[in-house]
N, CA, C and O atoms as a Maestro MAE file, in Angstrom:
{
 s_m_m2io_version
 :::
 2.0.0
}

f_m_ct {
 s_m_title
 :::
 protein
 m_atom[284] {
  # First column is atom index #
  i_m_mmod_type
  r_m_x_coord
  r_m_y_coord
  r_m_z_coord
  i_m_residue_number
  s_m_chain_name
  s_m_pdb_residue_name
  s_m_pdb_atom_name
  i_m_atomic_number
  :::
  1 25 89.995 117.039 -21.566 1 A "SER " " N  " 7
  2 3 88.812 117.741 -21.076 1 A "SER " " CA " 6
  3 2 87.773 116.757 -20.547 1 A "SER " " C  " 6
  4 15 86.987 117.083 -19.658 1 A "SER " " O  " 8
  5 25 87.782 115.548 -21.106 2 A "ALA " " N  " 7
  6 3 86.836 114.536 -20.627 2 A "ALA " " CA " 6
  7 2 87.152 114.155 -19.185 2 A "ALA " " C  " 6
  8 15 86.247 113.969 -18.371 2 A "ALA " " O  " 8
  9 25 88.466 114.037 -18.870 3 A "LEU " " N  " 7
  10 3 88.857 113.710 -17.494 3 A "LEU " " CA " 6
  11 2 88.436 114.821 -16.533 3 A "LEU " " C  " 6
  12 15 87.962 114.558 -15.427 3 A "LEU " " O  " 8
  13 25 88.618 116.068 -16.976 4 A "THR " " N  " 7
  14 3 88.211 117.203 -16.144 4 A "THR " " CA " 6
  15 2 86.711 117.185 -15.913 4 A "THR " " C  " 6
  16 15 86.250 117.445 -14.802 4 A "THR " " O  " 8
  17 25 85.946 116.880 -16.954 5 A "ALA " " N  " 7
  18 3 84.487 116.824 -16.825 5 A "ALA " " CA " 6
  19 2 84.064 115.748 -15.840 5 A "ALA " " C  " 6
  20 15 83.057 115.893 -15.148 5 A "ALA " " O  " 8
  21 25 84.844 114.652 -15.775 6 A "LEU " " N  " 7
  22 3 84.529 113.563 -14.838 6 A "LEU " " CA " 6
  23 2 85.206 113.761 -13.476 6 A "LEU " " C  " 6
  24 15 85.104 112.917 -12.586 6 A "LEU " " O  " 8
  25 25 85.904 114.904 -13.339 7 A "ASN " " N  " 7
  26 3 86.606 115.216 -12.102 7 A "ASN " " CA " 6
  27 2 87.687 114.175 -11.784 7 A "ASN " " C  " 6
  28 15 87.881 113.786 -10.632 7 A "ASN " " O  " 8
  29 25 88.381 113.739 -12.836 8 A "ILE " " N  " 7
  30 3 89.467 112.765 -12.707 8 A "ILE " " CA " 6
  31 2 90.763 113.486 -13.061 8 A "ILE " " C  " 6
  32 15 90.825 114.151 -14.095 8 A "ILE " " O  " 8
  33 25 91.800 113.372 -12.231 9 A "PRO " " N  " 7
  34 3 93.056 114.088 -12.506 9 A "PRO " " CA " 6
  35 2 93.768 113.504 -13.726 9 A "PRO " " C  " 6
  36 15 93.731 112.297 -13.969 9 A "PRO " " O  " 8
  37 25 94.410 114.377 -14.475 10 A "SER " " N  " 7
  38 3 95.182 113.938 -15.635 10 A "SER " " CA " 6
  39 2 96.563 113.465 -15.175 10 A "SER " " C  " 6
  40 15 96.928 113.615 -14.009 10 A "SER " " O  " 8
  41 25 97.311 112.900 -16.099 11 A "GLY " " N  " 7
  42 3 98.666 112.458 -15.777 11 A "GLY " " CA " 6
  43 2 99.534 113.606 -15.315 11 A "GLY " " C  " 6
  44 15 100.322 113.446 -14.383 11 A "GLY " " O  " 8
  45 25 99.407 114.766 -15.947 12 A "SER " " N  " 7
  46 3 100.201 115.929 -15.536 12 A "SER " " CA " 6
  47 2 99.783 116.423 -14.152 12 A "SER " " C  " 6
  48 15 100.620 116.888 -13.378 12 A "SER " " O  " 8
  49 25 98.489 116.323 -13.841 13 A "ASP " " N  " 7
  50 3 98.027 116.692 -12.492 13 A "ASP " " CA " 6
  51 2 98.675 115.785 -11.448 13 A "ASP " " C  " 6
  52 15 99.130 116.255 -10.405 13 A "ASP " " O  " 8
  53 25 98.715 114.512 -11.728 14 A "ILE " " N  " 7
  54 3 99.302 113.550 -10.789 14 A "ILE " " CA " 6
  55 2 100.805 113.788 -10.647 14 A "ILE " " C  " 6
  56 15 101.344 113.714 -9.542 14 A "ILE " " O  " 8
  57 25 101.482 114.073 -11.765 15 A "GLU " " N  " 7
  58 3 102.918 114.366 -11.696 15 A "GLU " " CA " 6
  59 2 103.189 115.611 -10.865 15 A "GLU " " C  " 6
  60 15 104.138 115.645 -10.081 15 A "GLU " " O  " 8
  61 25 102.356 116.633 -11.034 16 A "ARG " " N  " 7
  62 3 102.503 117.860 -10.261 16 A "ARG " " CA " 6
  63 2 102.313 117.579 -8.766 16 A "ARG " " C  " 6
  64 15 103.054 118.098 -7.931 16 A "ARG " " O  " 8
  65 25 101.338 116.773 -8.446 17 A "ILE " " N  " 7
  66 3 101.098 116.413 -7.040 17 A "ILE " " CA " 6
  67 2 102.271 115.600 -6.498 17 A "ILE " " C  " 6
  68 15 102.686 115.801 -5.356 17 A "ILE " " O  " 8
  69 25 102.802 114.693 -7.297 18 A "GLU " " N  " 7
  70 3 103.967 113.903 -6.864 18 A "GLU " " CA " 6
  71 2 105.154 114.810 -6.554 18 A "GLU " " C  " 6
  72 15 105.842 114.609 -5.554 18 A "GLU " " O  " 8
  73 25 105.400 115.814 -7.410 19 A "ARG " " N  " 7
  74 3 106.501 116.755 -7.161 19 A "ARG " " CA " 6
  75 2 106.273 117.528 -5.869 19 A "ARG " " C  " 6
  76 15 107.201 117.723 -5.084 19 A "ARG " " O  " 8
  77 25 105.054 117.960 -5.653 20 A "ARG " " N  " 7
  78 3 104.747 118.714 -4.428 20 A "ARG " " CA " 6
  79 2 104.908 117.839 -3.195 20 A "ARG " " C  " 6
  80 15 105.435 118.288 -2.177 20 A "ARG " " O  " 8
  81 25 104.460 116.597 -3.280 21 A "VAL " " N  " 7
  82 3 104.600 115.679 -2.143 21 A "VAL " " CA " 6
  83 2 106.080 115.430 -1.852 21 A "VAL " " C  " 6
  84 15 106.492 115.410 -0.692 21 A "VAL " " O  " 8
  85 25 106.884 115.239 -2.908 22 A "ARG " " N  " 7
  86 3 108.332 115.063 -2.723 22 A "ARG " " CA " 6
  87 2 108.949 116.289 -2.066 22 A "ARG " " C  " 6
  88 15 109.798 116.166 -1.183 22 A "ARG " " O  " 8
  89 25 108.525 117.460 -2.493 23 A "SER " " N  " 7
  90 3 109.038 118.707 -1.927 23 A "SER " " CA " 6
  91 2 108.688 118.814 -0.438 23 A "SER " " C  " 6
  92 15 109.536 119.162 0.383 23 A "SER " " O  " 8
  93 25 107.449 118.517 -0.106 24 A "VAL " " N  " 7
  94 3 107.022 118.545 1.299 24 A "VAL " " CA " 6
  95 2 107.801 117.503 2.112 24 A "VAL " " C  " 6
  96 15 108.227 117.770 3.236 24 A "VAL " " O  " 8
  97 25 107.977 116.332 1.535 25 A "SER " " N  " 7
  98 3 108.730 115.275 2.217 25 A "SER " " CA " 6
  99 2 110.163 115.725 2.495 25 A "SER " " C  " 6
  100 15 110.682 115.495 3.587 25 A "SER " " O  " 8
  101 25 110.804 116.361 1.518 26 A "ASP " " N  " 7
  102 3 112.166 116.870 1.709 26 A "ASP " " CA " 6
  103 2 112.215 117.924 2.815 26 A "ASP " " C  " 6
  104 15 113.134 117.937 3.633 26 A "ASP " " O  " 8
  105 25 111.235 118.786 2.827 27 A "ARG " " N  " 7
  106 3 111.186 119.818 3.877 27 A "ARG " " CA " 6
  107 2 110.999 119.195 5.249 27 A "ARG " " C  " 6
  108 15 111.636 119.611 6.216 27 A "ARG " " O  " 8
  109 25 110.140 118.212 5.334 28 A "ILE " " N  " 7
  110 3 109.917 117.535 6.618 28 A "ILE " " CA " 6
  111 2 111.200 116.859 7.081 28 A "ILE " " C  " 6
  112 15 111.539 116.919 8.263 28 A "ILE " " O  " 8
  113 25 111.912 116.221 6.170 29 A "GLU " " N  " 7
  114 3 113.171 115.564 6.520 29 A "GLU " " CA " 6
  115 2 114.188 116.582 7.032 29 A "GLU " " C  " 6
  116 15 114.906 116.321 7.998 29 A "GLU " " O  " 8
  117 25 114.243 117.731 6.384 30 A "THR " " N  " 7
  118 3 115.147 118.797 6.835 30 A "THR " " CA " 6
  119 2 114.764 119.259 8.235 30 A "THR " " C  " 6
  120 15 115.630 119.459 9.086 30 A "THR " " O  " 8
  121 25 113.475 119.426 8.471 31 A "LEU " " N  " 7
  122 3 113.010 119.831 9.804 31 A "LEU " " CA " 6
  123 2 113.343 118.772 10.852 31 A "LEU " " C  " 6
  124 15 113.762 119.106 11.961 31 A "LEU " " O  " 8
  125 25 113.160 117.509 10.512 32 A "GLU " " N  " 7
  126 3 113.498 116.435 11.448 32 A "GLU " " CA " 6
  127 2 114.977 116.472 11.808 32 A "GLU " " C  " 6
  128 15 115.344 116.305 12.971 32 A "GLU " " O  " 8
  129 25 115.830 116.693 10.800 33 A "ASP " " N  " 7
  130 3 117.270 116.783 11.051 33 A "ASP " " CA " 6
  131 2 117.583 117.955 11.977 33 A "ASP " " C  " 6
  132 15 118.390 117.827 12.897 33 A "ASP " " O  " 8
  133 25 116.950 119.083 11.735 34 A "ARG " " N  " 7
  134 3 117.192 120.277 12.563 34 A "ARG " " CA " 6
  135 2 116.694 120.054 13.986 34 A "ARG " " C  " 6
  136 15 117.345 120.472 14.944 34 A "ARG " " O  " 8
  137 25 115.553 119.404 14.128 35 A "ILE " " N  " 7
  138 3 115.023 119.100 15.467 35 A "ILE " " CA " 6
  139 2 116.000 118.196 16.216 35 A "ILE " " C  " 6
  140 15 116.231 118.390 17.409 35 A "ILE " " O  " 8
  141 25 116.573 117.213 15.527 36 A "ASP " " N  " 7
  142 3 117.572 116.342 16.153 36 A "ASP " " CA " 6
  143 2 118.784 117.148 16.616 36 A "ASP " " C  " 6
  144 15 119.315 116.909 17.701 36 A "ASP " " O  " 8
  145 25 119.221 118.102 15.794 37 A "GLU " " N  " 7
  146 3 120.358 118.944 16.172 37 A "GLU " " CA " 6
  147 2 120.031 119.783 17.407 37 A "GLU " " C  " 6
  148 15 120.846 119.906 18.321 37 A "GLU " " O  " 8
  149 25 118.841 120.353 17.420 38 A "VAL " " N  " 7
  150 3 118.424 121.172 18.564 38 A "VAL " " CA " 6
  151 2 118.326 120.307 19.820 38 A "VAL " " C  " 6
  152 15 118.738 120.733 20.898 38 A "VAL " " O  " 8
  153 25 117.791 119.111 19.689 39 A "ALA " " N  " 7
  154 3 117.687 118.206 20.838 39 A "ALA " " CA " 6
  155 2 119.070 117.860 21.372 39 A "ALA " " C  " 6
  156 15 119.271 117.814 22.586 39 A "ALA " " O  " 8
  157 25 120.029 117.616 20.477 40 A "ASP " " N  " 7
  158 3 121.399 117.341 20.908 40 A "ASP " " CA " 6
  159 2 121.990 118.546 21.628 40 A "ASP " " C  " 6
  160 15 122.685 118.391 22.631 40 A "ASP " " O  " 8
  161 25 121.717 119.746 21.121 41 A "ASP " " N  " 7
  162 3 122.206 120.967 21.770 41 A "ASP " " CA " 6
  163 2 121.607 121.115 23.165 41 A "ASP " " C  " 6
  164 15 122.304 121.504 24.102 41 A "ASP " " O  " 8
  165 25 120.326 120.808 23.306 42 A "VAL " " N  " 7
  166 3 119.665 120.904 24.612 42 A "VAL " " CA " 6
  167 2 120.296 119.924 25.600 42 A "VAL " " C  " 6
  168 15 120.535 120.272 26.756 42 A "VAL " " O  " 8
  169 25 120.565 118.704 25.146 43 A "VAL " " N  " 7
  170 3 121.211 117.709 26.012 43 A "VAL " " CA " 6
  171 2 122.567 118.219 26.465 43 A "VAL " " C  " 6
  172 15 122.910 118.122 27.643 43 A "VAL " " O  " 8
  173 25 123.342 118.765 25.530 44 A "GLU " " N  " 7
  174 3 124.662 119.279 25.881 44 A "GLU " " CA " 6
  175 2 124.563 120.433 26.881 44 A "GLU " " C  " 6
  176 15 125.334 120.495 27.839 44 A "GLU " " O  " 8
  177 25 123.621 121.339 26.660 45 A "LEU " " N  " 7
  178 3 123.446 122.464 27.582 45 A "LEU " " CA " 6
  179 2 123.025 121.986 28.970 45 A "LEU " " C  " 6
  180 15 123.489 122.523 29.976 45 A "LEU " " O  " 8
  181 25 122.155 120.986 29.031 46 A "ARG " " N  " 7
  182 3 121.744 120.448 30.334 46 A "ARG " " CA " 6
  183 2 122.927 119.819 31.063 46 A "ARG " " C  " 6
  184 15 123.068 119.966 32.277 46 A "ARG " " O  " 8
  185 25 123.777 119.115 30.311 47 A "GLN " " N  " 7
  186 3 124.952 118.505 30.925 47 A "GLN " " CA " 6
  187 2 125.904 119.574 31.444 47 A "GLN " " C  " 6
  188 15 126.454 119.445 32.538 47 A "GLN " " O  " 8
  189 25 126.098 120.632 30.654 48 A "ARG " " N  " 7
  190 3 126.987 121.711 31.087 48 A "ARG " " CA " 6
  191 2 126.420 122.419 32.311 48 A "ARG " " C  " 6
  192 15 127.167 122.764 33.226 48 A "ARG " " O  " 8
  193 25 125.116 122.639 32.337 49 A "LEU " " N  " 7
  194 3 124.476 123.278 33.479 49 A "LEU " " CA " 6
  195 2 124.623 122.414 34.727 49 A "LEU " " C  " 6
  196 15 124.943 122.918 35.804 49 A "LEU " " O  " 8
  197 25 124.388 121.114 34.580 50 A "ALA " " N  " 7
  198 3 124.533 120.207 35.721 50 A "ALA " " CA " 6
  199 2 125.973 120.222 36.234 50 A "ALA " " C  " 6
  200 15 126.203 120.224 37.444 50 A "ALA " " O  " 8
  201 25 126.938 120.232 35.319 51 A "ALA " " N  " 7
  202 3 128.343 120.265 35.726 51 A "ALA " " CA " 6
  203 2 128.660 121.575 36.441 51 A "ALA " " C  " 6
  204 15 129.377 121.577 37.442 51 A "ALA " " O  " 8
  205 25 128.134 122.680 35.940 52 A "ALA " " N  " 7
  206 3 128.365 123.975 36.579 52 A "ALA " " CA " 6
  207 2 127.725 124.019 37.963 52 A "ALA " " C  " 6
  208 15 128.306 124.556 38.905 52 A "ALA " " O  " 8
  209 25 126.530 123.453 38.079 53 A "GLU " " N  " 7
  210 3 125.862 123.419 39.385 53 A "GLU " " CA " 6
  211 2 126.635 122.552 40.367 53 A "GLU " " C  " 6
  212 15 126.756 122.900 41.542 53 A "GLU " " O  " 8
  213 25 127.169 121.405 39.885 54 A "ARG " " N  " 7
  214 3 127.980 120.554 40.757 54 A "ARG " " CA " 6
  215 2 129.240 121.288 41.195 54 A "ARG " " C  " 6
  216 15 129.629 121.221 42.361 54 A "ARG " " O  " 8
  217 25 129.871 121.981 40.268 55 A "ALA " " N  " 7
  218 3 131.091 122.711 40.588 55 A "ALA " " CA " 6
  219 2 130.792 123.810 41.610 55 A "ALA " " C  " 6
  220 15 131.566 124.016 42.545 55 A "ALA " " O  " 8
  221 25 129.684 124.508 41.435 56 A "ALA " " N  " 7
  222 3 129.308 125.561 42.379 56 A "ALA " " CA " 6
  223 2 128.998 124.969 43.743 56 A "ALA " " C  " 6
  224 15 129.358 125.536 44.775 56 A "ALA " " O  " 8
  225 25 128.334 123.835 43.739 57 A "SER " " N  " 7
  226 3 128.004 123.169 45.000 57 A "SER " " CA " 6
  227 2 129.272 122.686 45.698 57 A "SER " " C  " 6
  228 15 129.415 122.831 46.911 57 A "SER " " O  " 8
  229 25 130.188 122.111 44.924 58 A "ASP " " N  " 7
  230 3 131.456 121.658 45.489 58 A "ASP " " CA " 6
  231 2 132.255 122.835 46.029 58 A "ASP " " C  " 6
  232 15 132.866 122.737 47.093 58 A "ASP " " O  " 8
  233 25 132.253 123.928 45.314 59 A "GLN " " N  " 7
  234 3 132.992 125.122 45.720 59 A "GLN " " CA " 6
  235 2 132.404 125.702 47.000 59 A "GLN " " C  " 6
  236 15 133.147 126.190 47.851 59 A "GLN " " O  " 8
  237 25 131.099 125.656 47.147 60 A "ALA " " N  " 7
  238 3 130.449 126.203 48.338 60 A "ALA " " CA " 6
  239 2 130.808 125.397 49.576 60 A "ALA " " C  " 6
  240 15 130.798 125.939 50.681 60 A "ALA " " O  " 8
  241 25 131.120 124.138 49.422 61 A "GLY " " N  " 7
  242 3 131.441 123.301 50.575 61 A "GLY " " CA " 6
  243 2 132.923 123.224 50.887 61 A "GLY " " C  " 6
  244 15 133.310 122.535 51.831 61 A "GLY " " O  " 8
  245 25 133.765 123.910 50.122 62 A "VAL " " N  " 7
  246 3 135.213 123.852 50.310 62 A "VAL " " CA " 6
  247 2 135.622 124.845 51.385 62 A "VAL " " C  " 6
  248 15 135.113 125.965 51.432 62 A "VAL " " O  " 8
  249 25 136.552 124.429 52.255 63 A "SER " " N  " 7
  250 3 137.063 125.321 53.292 63 A "SER " " CA " 6
  251 2 138.132 126.232 52.717 63 A "SER " " C  " 6
  252 15 138.867 125.851 51.806 63 A "SER " " O  " 8
  253 25 138.212 127.443 53.260 64 A "THR " " N  " 7
  254 3 139.250 128.377 52.865 64 A "THR " " CA " 6
  255 2 140.527 128.022 53.605 64 A "THR " " C  " 6
  256 15 140.482 127.248 54.562 64 A "THR " " O  " 8
  257 25 141.664 128.566 53.190 65 A "PRO " " N  " 7
  258 3 142.936 128.234 53.858 65 A "PRO " " CA " 6
  259 2 142.962 128.572 55.346 65 A "PRO " " C  " 6
  260 15 143.736 127.962 56.084 65 A "PRO " " O  " 8
  261 25 142.149 129.520 55.818 66 A "ASP " " N  " 7
  262 3 142.167 129.867 57.232 66 A "ASP " " CA " 6
  263 2 141.219 128.993 58.055 66 A "ASP " " C  " 6
  264 15 140.995 129.253 59.237 66 A "ASP " " O  " 8
  265 25 140.656 127.943 57.413 67 A "GLY " " N  " 7
  266 3 139.842 126.984 58.149 67 A "GLY " " CA " 6
  267 2 138.362 127.257 58.142 67 A "GLY " " C  " 6
  268 15 137.573 126.428 58.597 67 A "GLY " " O  " 8
  269 25 137.972 128.407 57.632 68 A "ARG " " N  " 7
  270 3 136.532 128.697 57.561 68 A "ARG " " CA " 6
  271 2 135.981 128.180 56.248 68 A "ARG " " C  " 6
  272 15 136.701 128.026 55.261 68 A "ARG " " O  " 8
  273 25 134.667 127.914 56.265 69 A "GLU " " N  " 7
  274 3 134.014 127.491 55.028 69 A "GLU " " CA " 6
  275 2 133.837 128.679 54.127 69 A "GLU " " C  " 6
  276 15 133.560 129.787 54.588 69 A "GLU " " O  " 8
  277 25 133.998 128.447 52.814 70 A "ALA " " N  " 7
  278 3 133.780 129.505 51.835 70 A "ALA " " CA " 6
  279 2 132.295 129.831 51.788 70 A "ALA " " C  " 6
  280 15 131.458 128.954 52.000 70 A "ALA " " O  " 8
  281 25 131.966 131.088 51.511 71 A "SER " " N  " 7
  282 3 130.559 131.468 51.439 71 A "SER " " CA " 6
  283 2 130.128 131.672 50.030 71 A "SER " " C  " 6
  284 15 128.967 131.998 49.781 71 A "SER " " O  " 8
  :::
 }
 m_bond[283] {
  # First column is bond index #
  i_m_from
  i_m_to
  i_m_order
  :::
  1 1 2 1
  2 2 3 1
  3 3 4 2
  4 3 5 1
  5 5 6 1
  6 6 7 1
  7 7 8 2
  8 7 9 1
  9 9 10 1
  10 10 11 1
  11 11 12 2
  12 11 13 1
  13 13 14 1
  14 14 15 1
  15 15 16 2
  16 15 17 1
  17 17 18 1
  18 18 19 1
  19 19 20 2
  20 19 21 1
  21 21 22 1
  22 22 23 1
  23 23 24 2
  24 23 25 1
  25 25 26 1
  26 26 27 1
  27 27 28 2
  28 27 29 1
  29 29 30 1
  30 30 31 1
  31 31 32 2
  32 31 33 1
  33 33 34 1
  34 34 35 1
  35 35 36 2
  36 35 37 1
  37 37 38 1
  38 38 39 1
  39 39 40 2
  40 39 41 1
  41 41 42 1
  42 42 43 1
  43 43 44 2
  44 43 45 1
  45 45 46 1
  46 46 47 1
  47 47 48 2
  48 47 49 1
  49 49 50 1
  50 50 51 1
  51 51 52 2
  52 51 53 1
  53 53 54 1
  54 54 55 1
  55 55 56 2
  56 55 57 1
  57 57 58 1
  58 58 59 1
  59 59 60 2
  60 59 61 1
  61 61 62 1
  62 62 63 1
  63 63 64 2
  64 63 65 1
  65 65 66 1
  66 66 67 1
  67 67 68 2
  68 67 69 1
  69 69 70 1
  70 70 71 1
  71 71 72 2
  72 71 73 1
  73 73 74 1
  74 74 75 1
  75 75 76 2
  76 75 77 1
  77 77 78 1
  78 78 79 1
  79 79 80 2
  80 79 81 1
  81 81 82 1
  82 82 83 1
  83 83 84 2
  84 83 85 1
  85 85 86 1
  86 86 87 1
  87 87 88 2
  88 87 89 1
  89 89 90 1
  90 90 91 1
  91 91 92 2
  92 91 93 1
  93 93 94 1
  94 94 95 1
  95 95 96 2
  96 95 97 1
  97 97 98 1
  98 98 99 1
  99 99 100 2
  100 99 101 1
  101 101 102 1
  102 102 103 1
  103 103 104 2
  104 103 105 1
  105 105 106 1
  106 106 107 1
  107 107 108 2
  108 107 109 1
  109 109 110 1
  110 110 111 1
  111 111 112 2
  112 111 113 1
  113 113 114 1
  114 114 115 1
  115 115 116 2
  116 115 117 1
  117 117 118 1
  118 118 119 1
  119 119 120 2
  120 119 121 1
  121 121 122 1
  122 122 123 1
  123 123 124 2
  124 123 125 1
  125 125 126 1
  126 126 127 1
  127 127 128 2
  128 127 129 1
  129 129 130 1
  130 130 131 1
  131 131 132 2
  132 131 133 1
  133 133 134 1
  134 134 135 1
  135 135 136 2
  136 135 137 1
  137 137 138 1
  138 138 139 1
  139 139 140 2
  140 139 141 1
  141 141 142 1
  142 142 143 1
  143 143 144 2
  144 143 145 1
  145 145 146 1
  146 146 147 1
  147 147 148 2
  148 147 149 1
  149 149 150 1
  150 150 151 1
  151 151 152 2
  152 151 153 1
  153 153 154 1
  154 154 155 1
  155 155 156 2
  156 155 157 1
  157 157 158 1
  158 158 159 1
  159 159 160 2
  160 159 161 1
  161 161 162 1
  162 162 163 1
  163 163 164 2
  164 163 165 1
  165 165 166 1
  166 166 167 1
  167 167 168 2
  168 167 169 1
  169 169 170 1
  170 170 171 1
  171 171 172 2
  172 171 173 1
  173 173 174 1
  174 174 175 1
  175 175 176 2
  176 175 177 1
  177 177 178 1
  178 178 179 1
  179 179 180 2
  180 179 181 1
  181 181 182 1
  182 182 183 1
  183 183 184 2
  184 183 185 1
  185 185 186 1
  186 186 187 1
  187 187 188 2
  188 187 189 1
  189 189 190 1
  190 190 191 1
  191 191 192 2
  192 191 193 1
  193 193 194 1
  194 194 195 1
  195 195 196 2
  196 195 197 1
  197 197 198 1
  198 198 199 1
  199 199 200 2
  200 199 201 1
  201 201 202 1
  202 202 203 1
  203 203 204 2
  204 203 205 1
  205 205 206 1
  206 206 207 1
  207 207 208 2
  208 207 209 1
  209 209 210 1
  210 210 211 1
  211 211 212 2
  212 211 213 1
  213 213 214 1
  214 214 215 1
  215 215 216 2
  216 215 217 1
  217 217 218 1
  218 218 219 1
  219 219 220 2
  220 219 221 1
  221 221 222 1
  222 222 223 1
  223 223 224 2
  224 223 225 1
  225 225 226 1
  226 226 227 1
  227 227 228 2
  228 227 229 1
  229 229 230 1
  230 230 231 1
  231 231 232 2
  232 231 233 1
  233 233 234 1
  234 234 235 1
  235 235 236 2
  236 235 237 1
  237 237 238 1
  238 238 239 1
  239 239 240 2
  240 239 241 1
  241 241 242 1
  242 242 243 1
  243 243 244 2
  244 243 245 1
  245 245 246 1
  246 246 247 1
  247 247 248 2
  248 247 249 1
  249 249 250 1
  250 250 251 1
  251 251 252 2
  252 251 253 1
  253 253 254 1
  254 254 255 1
  255 255 256 2
  256 255 257 1
  257 257 258 1
  258 258 259 1
  259 259 260 2
  260 259 261 1
  261 261 262 1
  262 262 263 1
  263 263 264 2
  264 263 265 1
  265 265 266 1
  266 266 267 1
  267 267 268 2
  268 267 269 1
  269 269 270 1
  270 270 271 1
  271 271 272 2
  272 271 273 1
  273 273 274 1
  274 274 275 1
  275 275 276 2
  276 275 277 1
  277 277 278 1
  278 278 279 1
  279 279 280 2
  280 279 281 1
  281 281 282 1
  282 282 283 1
  283 283 284 2
  :::
 }
}
């Protein structure tokens, strides 16, 4: 009670804060991992989109068997 009167945290208060900080740290680490996964997914999707656009562009410039360009 003397520590409380002096507005000084007790050992149990500090332990409780340490547990909460560890919990927040774990959550942040999980979020960082998920953000990395999402970023990797975005990179993969951009690569697939670029490949699809190249394929469509290549297909648009290909001639048909009768000598005309494909539309």
